[in-house]
C-alpha distance (Angstrom), angle and dihedral (degrees) to the residues before:
residue distance angle dihedral
X1 . . .
X2 3.80 . .
X3 3.70 96.0 .
X4 3.83 121.2 92.8
X5 3.76 108.0 -116.4
X6 3.87 114.9 -144.6
X7 3.65 92.8 -150.9
X8 3.75 94.3 53.8
X9 3.80 89.4 47.2
X10 3.79 89.2 51.7
X11 3.78 90.0 50.6
X12 3.70 93.0 48.9
X13 3.76 91.9 54.1
X14 3.87 92.8 56.5
X15 3.76 115.9 105.3
X16 3.81 116.2 -108.3
X17 3.81 108.8 -113.2
X18 3.80 123.8 -171.0
X19 3.84 113.5 -133.6
X20 3.81 115.7 -114.5
X21 3.77 119.1 -102.2
X22 3.73 92.7 -109.5
X23 3.71 92.2 52.5
X24 3.72 91.4 47.5
X25 3.77 93.2 49.2
X26 3.88 93.3 48.2
X27 3.79 90.3 49.4
X28 3.79 92.1 49.2
X29 3.88 90.5 48.8
X30 3.71 91.6 48.9
X31 3.76 93.3 48.4
X32 3.82 91.0 48.9
X33 3.80 90.9 50.5
X34 3.81 89.0 56.3
X35 3.82 92.4 47.7
X36 3.80 95.4 50.7
X37 3.77 109.1 83.6
X38 3.74 118.3 -118.0
X39 3.74 117.6 -106.7
X40 3.85 111.1 -102.2
X41 3.77 121.7 -151.9
X42 3.72 113.3 -111.1
X43 3.89 91.2 -123.2
X44 3.77 89.5 64.6
X45 3.76 91.3 56.3
X46 3.78 92.4 48.0
X47 3.83 90.5 47.2
X48 3.85 91.6 51.3
X49 3.76 93.4 46.7
X50 3.83 90.9 48.6
X51 3.87 90.9 51.2
X52 3.79 90.8 49.6
X53 3.84 93.0 51.0
X54 3.79 90.9 44.1
X55 3.77 91.3 50.5
X56 3.82 93.5 47.3
X57 3.80 90.4 47.0
X58 3.75 90.6 51.6
X59 3.87 90.2 47.6
X60 3.83 91.3 52.6
X61 3.80 91.5 46.4
X62 3.72 92.6 48.6
X63 3.85 95.2 46.4
X64 3.79 91.9 45.0
X65 3.86 89.1 57.6
X66 3.85 89.7 53.8
X67 3.84 92.5 73.5
């Protein structure tokens, strides 16, 4: 990018302003809420584990019939 961009020049001329403490705290809380994993119902965990076991059982059965 060798050309001078007018938008970037305009942004560079803007004064630097610190966010207020309330805005900073609300952004921090929102970011933390996105990082914390959502609670998963135990039934989903059981269903996923059962499907993995069923798939692995099927794979073993299928491969054992090849020989």
